[in-house]
N, C-alpha and C positions, 0 to 999 in steps of 0.2 A: 539641794542634793549635789554632791560632788561627782565628777565623772567616774572616779575610781569606785563609787558605790553602786553604779548602775551596772546591771548584768544584762537582763533581757532588753533588747532594743538599743543597746549602747552603740553598736556599730551603725545601725540605721540612723540614729540621731547624729553621730559624727559625720557620716557621709552627707546627710541633709545640710549640715552646717557648711561643709566645704563647697557643696554645690551652690548654695546661696551666695557664698563668698567669691566663687570663681566660675559662675555659669558661662561667662563670656568665653572661657577657654576650653570648655568641655566638648565643644563641637567645632569642626572645621568644615569649610565649604569647598567642594570640588568644582571642577571646571563646568559641570552641568548645573551647578547651583544647589545641589542637594546636600543636606547636612548629614554628617556621620560622626559617631563618637570617636574622639581622639584616644590613641593608645596611651596608657600610663602604667608605670610600675605599680601604682596603687592597686590597679586591677589584678596584677600578677601577685602582689602580696596577699590580697584578700582571697584569691583563688587557691593559692598554694598554702596559705596559713603560716607563712614564714617571712620574717623581716630580716634581711641580711645587712649587717652593719660592719663597715670597715673600721678597725681600731688598731692603734699602734701598741698599746699596752705598756708604754714607757714614759708616761707623762703624769707624774704625781701632782695633784690628787685627782686628775681628770680620768685617766685610764691606766690601770696597773694590772699586769698579768702575773699570776702565780704559776711559774713553770712546773712546779710539783703537781698541781692539780689541773693545769691548763684552763684555769678560770680567770675571770676579770672582775675587778671592782673599781669604784671611783664615781665621781660626779657624772661623767658622760654615761657610764654604765647604768646608773640609776635613771638618767633621763630617757635613754632608749628602751629600757625595760618597762618604764611607765608608758611610753608610747605604744609598745607592743601590747601591753595589757589593755589599753584603750581601743586598740585595733582588733583585739581578741585573736591575736596570732602569737606564734612563738618568735623569740628573737635568737638569731644565730650570729655570733661574732666571727668576723673574718679577719685573720691576722694580716696586717699590712705594715708598711714603714713610711716614713715621711717623704721619701723621694718618689714613691709610687702611689701615694695617697690619691692624688687627682687622677692618675692613669687608671686606677681601679674603678673609679666612678665612670670614666669614659668608656671603659671596656665592659661595663656591666657586671663586674665581679661582686658588687654589693649595691644595695639600693640607696645607701646614704652612708655618711661617716658620722662619728661623734664630732665634738667641737674642733674647729679649725679657725685659725686667724683669717679674717677677710683680707684678701689681697687682690690687686688688679691682675697679677700674673695667674693666679689660680682661677679667677673669674673668666679668663680667656677660654678655659676648657671645661669648666664645671659651673653649676649654678649654686646659689646660696639660699638658705632660708633667712628669715628675719633673725637679727641678733638677739641674744638673751643674756649676754654677759660681755664685759670688756676687760682687756688686759693692758699691761704696760711692760716695757722692757727695762731690766736692771742688770748691771754687771756683778759677777761674783769672782772672788779671788781667795787665796789662802789667808788665814788670820795673821800669819807671819808677815804679810805684806801690808798690814795696817800702818797707815802713815805714808806708805809709798804711793798707793793709789787712793786718791780722795775724791776724784771727780772724773768725768768722761775724758777730759783732755789729757789726764795722766796716762791713760791707756793708749792714746794715739801717738805712739812713739815707735821708731824703727826697731828698737831693741825689745819691744813687748810683743808677745805672741797671744792672740785672742782666738779661742776656739768656738766653733758652732757646729750643729748637727746638720748633715746634708739633707736638703729638702724642706727644712723649716724656714719660717720667715726670718729667723735670726741669721741664717746663712747670708742673706743679702744685707741685713742690717750691719753686720760687722764690717762689711766692705764700705758701707755708707758712713758709719760712725767713726771708723778707725782706718782711714785710707793710708796712713803712714805706718801702721802696725803690720806685723806678719799675721796672716790668716791661716788657721788650721781647721780644715773641714773634716769632720768625723762622720763615718758612715755607720748607720745602725747595723747590728744591735748595740755597738759601742755608743757611748754618749760623750758629749763635749765636757761635762763636768768631771768625768773620769780622767781626762787629760790634765785638768788642773790639779786634781788630787794626786796624780802620779808625777807632777812636776814637769810635764811635757808642754804645758801652756801656762801662761801667767794669769789668765782670766778667761771667762766665758760669759755669754749673756743669755738670759732666759726670761720668761714671763715672771712678773712679781708673784703670781700664784705658785709657780714651782719653786721659786727662789727660797722662800721661807720654809718650805718643806725640806729642801736640801740642807739648809743650815741647821735645821733641827735634827736631821739624820746624821750629818757629817760634821763633827765638832771642829774639824780643821778649816771649814769654809766660812766665809763671811760675805755679806752683801757690801759692795763698795758704797760708802756713804755719799752718793751723788746728790746734788742739790734737788734734782727732779728726775723721775723715770722718763724714758723716752718712748716714742711710738705708741701712744695709746691706740689700741686696736680693738674693734668689736670682734667677737667670735660667733660662729654660726655653724650649722651643719652643711656639708657639701652634698649636693644632689645632682642628678643628671640635668644638664644645662637646659635642654629643650622641653623638659617635662613640667609644664606649668601647672597641670592638674595636681601632681604630687607636691610641688612647691607650695601651691595654694593651700592644700590640705595641711601640710606641716605648719605653715604660717598661722592658719586658723587654730591649730592645736596649741602652738606656742602662745598665742594671745589668750586663749582660755586658761592655760596653765599659769600664765603670768598673773592674770587677774585673780586667780584663786590661791596665789601665794606659793605655788609649787617650787619655783626657782629660788625664791627667798629661803624657803625651808631647806632646800638642798645646799644653798650657799652656806647656811649656818652649820649644817651637818658636816660639810667638808672643809669648813673654816676658810672659805674663799675670801680674799681681800682685794678690793679694787685699789 
């Protein structure tokens, strides 16, 4: 029987699973040696019946917002919707952007985020779940530049402008990959690829997942035919750093869903490519 088919007793079963997986962290010992239950947003979520998820709505095919209806769709949206169903709570999406994504977790504006690239910088202020997918970085340019930019080194020139979106992992990557080029950092809700389309930048870099969605949508764009993508990076959910109970619960859920093919099915649905 699949988790999604269970109604009565599903929440009890899930909580039993996470308690078994993380019983060492459910209690803390005070100076008198007595044990008491540790606070966790998991208790808050179950008590209030609502899961708050921070999402940017600008990362195709992971999270896309329809301004007309104020609704979201995408791989991430399907993941957290399934999570909320298994918790037997409602999911509420909280609009955020890349530069404040981690701050929103630290400030308690949401209980978790959708997918985010794992980085040491983010891990200084927030926790991560186990990873369930991985990405790599590729550069994009206009088709008219075919033959001009053929590999990474062609973009690392003083006369070349490379764009990235503020707060993303690509913001630091363009500085690392192209130290000789001019860097153009774009703040949301604008996006880096729009600078390329408008001719204000020669190229930008993004995940391979988004890259092929962009070239399918915008005929003017092409992926630079680099020999190899760079910066293979696992992605995971951002969560409160000190909440080990919540982290352990989510990791248990991810393992169960992985074993039952949930993430593979979503990858096929949204045409994700590693």
